[in-house]
N, C-alpha and C positions, 0 to 999 in steps of 0.2 A: 183305661179310663183317662180322659183329659180333665184337668182341673185348672182353672185360671186362678193364679195366686191372688189376683185382685178381688176375687169374689169371696175369699175366706175372711172370717172375722180376724181383726188385728190380733197379733200375738198367738196365732194358732200354732200348736205343737204337733208335728207329724213324726211318724216312725216308719222305718223300713229295715229290711235285712241288708239291702244293697242300695246305696245311693250313687247315682251316676250324674255328674255335673256336666251338662252339655249334650245337646240333641243333634249333633252332626253325624257323619258316617261312623265314627268310632263308637260314640255313645249309643246310637240307635242299634248298631250291630250287637253291642253287649246286651242291651235290654232285650232284643229279640232272642238272644241265645238262652234267656231264662223264661221266655213266654210259656205259659202253661205249667210251670213248675210250682213247687211249694215255697219258692223264694219270693218274698215280697220286695218288689223293685220300685224305686222312685227315680224317674228320669227328670232332672231339673233343667229346664230350658229358659234362658234369659229372655227370649223373644216369644212371639205368638206364632200363629199359623201363616201370617203374611208379614212382609217387611214393614217396618215402622221407622220413620226418620228419627224420632226421639230415642228409640232403642238403639238404632244403628250408630247414633252420635256417641254412645258410650265407648266406641272403639277409637275415638280420637286420641291423639298423643303426639309425642315428639319424634321426629326422625332426624338424627344428628350426624349420621354417616352418609352412605350413598342414599340419595333421595328415595323414599319408599312410601307408597300409599297405604297407611295403616287402616283407613276406613274402607276404601274400595276393594282391598284384597281379602276382606272377610265379610260374612253375612251373619246377622244375629237374629235368626228366627228358625223354627223347626226345620231340620235338614241341614242347618249351618251352611258352610261354604259349598256343599254339594249343589246348592241352588244356583251357583254359577260355574259349576264344574264343566269342563269340556269333554269329559268321558274317556280321556286317554288312559289306557290300561296296558301295563307291561310289568312283570316282576322285576325286582332288583336282580343284578347279575351276581353270580357266585363270587367274583373278585371284590364286589362291594362289601362283603362281610369280612374280608381278610384283613389282618394286621399287616399293612404294606409298609416296608421300612422307609419308603420314600414319601409316605403320607403321614405326617405327625398326628398323633391322637386317633389313628384309624384302628379298626378292628371291633367287630361285634362280639359279644360273649358266646355266640354260637354261630355255626355255619348256616348256609342257605337250606341245608337238609332239615333243619328244625322247622322251617316255614313251608317246605314243599307240600306237606299234607294239607296245609291251610289255603294254599293258592287256588285249588279247584273250587272249594265252597265259597271263597271270596269272589271268584270269577262269577259264580252263580248269583251272589248278592248284588254285584255291580252289573249283572245282566250282559256278560260277554261270553259265558261258558258255551262250549268247551274252549279252553285256552290253548292256542297253538302258537305261542309267542315266539318260539325259537325253532319252529318246525318248517324249514324251507321246503322240504319234500311235500308236506301237506299242501302248502300254498301253491306250489308249482302244479300239483294235481288239480287243485280247485280252480285256480285262476289262470294258469298257463305258465309257459317257460319264462324265465327271467335270467339275466346275466349273473354270473358269480363274480365276486370281487377278485381282482388279480394282483393288486399291489402288495398284499401281505399286511397292509395297514388297517384295512376296514373289513368288517363282516356285516352281514345282513341279519337283522332281527325284524320282528313284526309287531306293530302296535295295533291292538284291537280296541275299537271305540264303543263305549256304552252309548245308550240312546241320547243323552246321558241320564243316569239314574239320579233323580232328586229324592233323597232319602226321606224327607218329610212327607212328600206327596205319595211316594211309592209305598212306604212302610207305616205311615201314620195310622191308617185305618186298622192295620193289624195290631198296633200297640193299643189303640183305643178299645179294641175288642178283648184284649187280654185281661182276665180277671185279676191277675196278680201284679199288674203293672199300672202305676199311676204316673202320668206325664203331667208334671207341674209346669204350666206355661206362665210367661211374664214374671218369672221368679229369678232374681239376680242374686247369686251367691256372693256375699260380701265378706265372708270370713269362714274359715274352717277352724273350729275350736278343738284343741287337744286336751288330754288329761294332764295331771300335774307334772309328769316328767317328759311330756311331749313325745311319747312313744305311741300313743293311740289317738287317732282322730275320733272324736265323739259326736259332733253335731255340726250342722251347717247353719249359719246365720243368713237369712234370706230377706231381701227387701224388694218392694215393687216401686215403680216410678210414681205410683199414686200415693205412696207414703206409708204403706203397710209393712209390718215386720213379722216374720215367722221363723220358726226353727224346725229343723229336720234332723232327728237322731238316727244313726244307722250303724250296723255292725261292721260293714265294709263300705269304703268310699272310694270312688274312682273319679279322677279329674280328667275330663275329655273335652276341653274347651278350645283346642287348637294350639298350634305351635308357639304362638305369641302369648295367648291368654293363660295357657297352662303354667308358664313361668311366673306370670304376674300373680296368679292365684296362690301359688306357693309362697311367693315373696310377701304377699299381704296376709297370709294365714296366721292363725293364733294371735290375733290382736295386733298384727304388724310385726311380731317377732320372727315370723317366717317358719316354714317347716322344710326339712330336707336340705337345708343350705349350710350344713356344718362346715363344708369345705369351699364355700363361696363358688359353687358351680351352677346354681339355679340361674337360668337366663343366659349363661355363656354358651359358646359354640353355635350361635344362630347361623343356620345355613339356608341358602336359597339355591335355585338353579339359574345361574346368570344367563340371560338372554340378550342378544344383540339384534337391533332392528337395522336392516339395510346394510349389513356388513358385506354382502356380496350377492351375486346371482349367477346362474348358469345359463349361458346362451346356447340355444339348440337350433340347428339348421333344419332338422327333419324330425317331427314329432313321432314318426313311426319308430324311431330308434329308442324311444323312452317307453318302456312297459307302463301300462296304465297304473299299476300298483305303486310305481315310483313317483307318480305325479298327482295322484288324487286318491281319496278313500274309495275302496271298491266294496260294494255291498256283497255280503255273503251270509246266507241263511239268517236274515234278520239282523245281522250285525254289520259292521264295516271294518276294513283292515287296510293298513298302508305299510309299506316297507320303511324301515329306518336303517340308517348307516350308523354303526357303532364301532369304536376302535377294537381291533384285534387284541386279545389279552396279552399275547406275546409282545406286541408292539408297545402296549402300556408298560409292561415290565422292563422292556429294553430301554425305552426313553424316559421311564420314571414319570409317567403322566397320570392325570386324573381321567376319569371316565367322561363320556359325552354321548349325546344322541343328536343326529341330524335327520331332518325330513324335508322333502322337496315337494313343490307343487306349482303348477302352471300359474303364472302371475300376470302375464301380458304378452304382447307381441311387438316386434320391432318392424317398423316400416321406413323406407327411405323417402323422405319428403322430396317431391319432384322439383328438380332444378334448384335445390337449395341445400347447403351443407347442414349437418347436425348442429343443434343449438349450442352445445358446449363440448368440452374436451371429453367428458365421460361418454356422452352420446356418440362422439366420433370413435372412441375406443370400442364401444359396443358394435358399431357398424363394421369396423375393421375386423373385430373378432368373428362376427357373423359371416362376413365375406370369406374369411379364412376357414371357418367351420364348414361352410357350404362346399368348399373344395376338399377339405380333409375328411369330412364325415360323409362323403358321397357313397351311395350304394354301388354295387358292382356294375350297374348299368350306366354309371356316369354321374355328373353333378346333379344336385337337386334342382329341379326346374319347376317352381310353383307357377300356377296359372297367373297369379297377380305379380307383375314385374316389380312392384314396389315392396312386396313382402320380403322381409329379410329372414325372419325366423321368430322363435318364441324365446321367452326367458322364464326360467324356473326360480321362484323365490325359495329361500332356504330358512327353515326354522331350526334353532339350536337350543339345546339345554345342556350345560356343562356341569359336571360335579364340582362343588366347592369344597376345598380342604377344610377340615374342622379348625376353627380359629377361636381361642378363648376370649379374644378381644372383640370379636363380633358378637354382640350380646344385647339382651333385654335387661333394662333396669327400671326403676321407678322414677317418674318425673316429679318435679315440684308442682306441676299442674294437677288440678283436682277435677274429678267428674261430679255428677249430680248427687252421688252418695258421699261426697267429700273424701273419696279414695284417690290415691296417686294414680295418674294415668301411666301408660307405657311410655318408655323412652328407648327407642331402638337405635343402635349404632351398628348398621350393617357394613361390614368391611370385606373387601376382596384383596388377595395378595398376588404376588408375582407368580407363584406356582399355578394359581387359577388362570391367570392371563396367558402364561406360556403354554399351558395345556390346550386352551381354547384355540389359540392362534395355530399351534401345530396341527390340531385336528382339522381346522379349516383348510390348511394346506394339503393335508392328506385327502380330504374330500375332493379338492380340485384335481389332485393327481389321479384319484380313482375314476372320476367322471371322464377325464381325458383318456386314461388307459382303456376304459370300456368303450371308447368311441362314441359316447352319447352326447358330449357337449364340452364346452370350455367355460371355466369358472372365472369370473372377475371378482377379485377381493378388494374391499374398500377399507381394510383395517391394516394399519401399519404395525410392523413388529418393532415398536419403538420403546418398549418397556413401560408404556402408559396404558391405563384402562381407557377405552373409548368412552366418550360422553354419553353414548346412547345405550349403555348397559341398563338393564332392568331385571326384575325377577318374574317368576311365574306364579306368584301367590302360593308358593310351596314353602311352608314354615316348618323348619326341622331343627332338631339338635339341642333345644334349650333345656331339656331335662334328660340328657343323654343316658344311655344304658351302659352299665359296666358292672362286673362282679366286684370290682374294687371301689369302695365308697369314696376313695380319694380321686377317682377318675370319672365318676358318674353319679347321677342323682337317683336313678332307679337301678334295681338289679335285673337279672335276666328274665324275671317274671313280672317286671314293671312295678314292683313294690318299692316305694320310696325307702332309701337306706335309712336305718334308724327308726323306722315306723313298723308297727305290727299289722296295720289294716288299711293303709293309704296307698293307692295305686295311681298311676298316670297312664293314659291311653292316647294313641295318636302318633303323628310323625315327630313330635317333640322328643321322643325317646330314641330316634335314630342316631347312632353314633357317627355314621357317615351317610351321605345323601344319595350316592349313586347318581344316575342321570335319568331315572324313570320318574314319571309323575308318582307321588307318594300314596295316592288313594288306595290302590289295590293292595299294597303292602301293609298300610295301616289297618285295613279291614282284616287282612290275614292275621296280623298281630292281635287285633281285638278278639278274634275267634280263639286264638291261642290263650289269651288272658282269661276268656270265659271258661275254658276247660280247666285252667289252673284254679280259678275261684270255685268251680263246682267241686273239685277235689277237696279243697279246703273246707267247704261248707258241709261235706258229708258227715 
């Protein structure tokens, strides 16, 4: 059932067994897990069924570290940020869960084996099942032969792409039909009130932009509002006193996947040397898949590096302007590289001889996502600025360190070595290893770590079951609980974690 909070009488009191704050991938997955049961579920969504500029403006705030788009990186209507999700799906790697002695604050409270049973149903939910993310033999059989890495630095994995799944559109009708689920739209949770000793969350204070106020009482409450807003919600909770912040950890360890634009490209003399799956998404049984280069685990351990993912795709072609030199030094360098590549990358029959004499070759663009090391000074706090409900806005201080930069530069160099060793192309790098972060760094709208998971309450906000330390019934869902970020898009893993949390709650509610 859908209910617009603006249509209720002012000061309406609602009740549920389970209240879920946030109608994005985590919140919708949790609600669906209880559909048809005897558990009365209230899914509280701040937006409506369509985007609204006034609602979206509630995401405004301050970015005081690396410049970051607080409004554009999130969407505030049913389906949440899945409404602009690119559909990239791959599990985290086993090494991402480990406590690595070269990565401070690393280590999940469990291994990947804890999530393995949940990745297949999560793959179903995001519509990429069955998942063959690490199965080179499967993709060679389905798509054709492809080269195997030879340098010992890189390995191949596979990214499967959802359509992508917009959770509100895809699963909204199912939620609407469920007799035991109420989806409360246009309902902004402005406070979570706890009992006298702040051990039990009792009710939500809800406001609408039209000026109405409501309350929702529930036996169990889950915050699933995204990696930035989850932290803000806890900091604002209990009348501004906060919940779960006994050790000043809420909002700390904000992580992204650093992306660089234009850091390099691969020049290719002969496209026949590049398997299709290396240069574009390949359709397969209603899905699509593309190869990704990831660092070899042994190389990560040997060099004490963070994880990373690189993908390549055809981005353009080089042509020799008739009777005129290239316009700049970079273009001349590309021309020289391509002329060399045409000789060095020749087939057994001799040099490449394209029909167009001005054609020099193609270039592959490179997309990267590098793991960021957990950093307690990279964090979300509350701003002095206020929103329309007179609540403090978010203040984000995103920071990257030397370990992040060194890992990314090393992996770029490894990718260049791999392409050259495979005889597929030559890579031009435009990032200097000068100890400085390039100005073009940005994020992937992947917000992680601000309510990190640990069995030790002095090292994390939630425990292994995503229960807020010191609380009896308040949980957090989503990528904000990730202790480390890995280099995979977080959507598939946060859906798997939501399914695991649903099983935990079902056991508690028996």
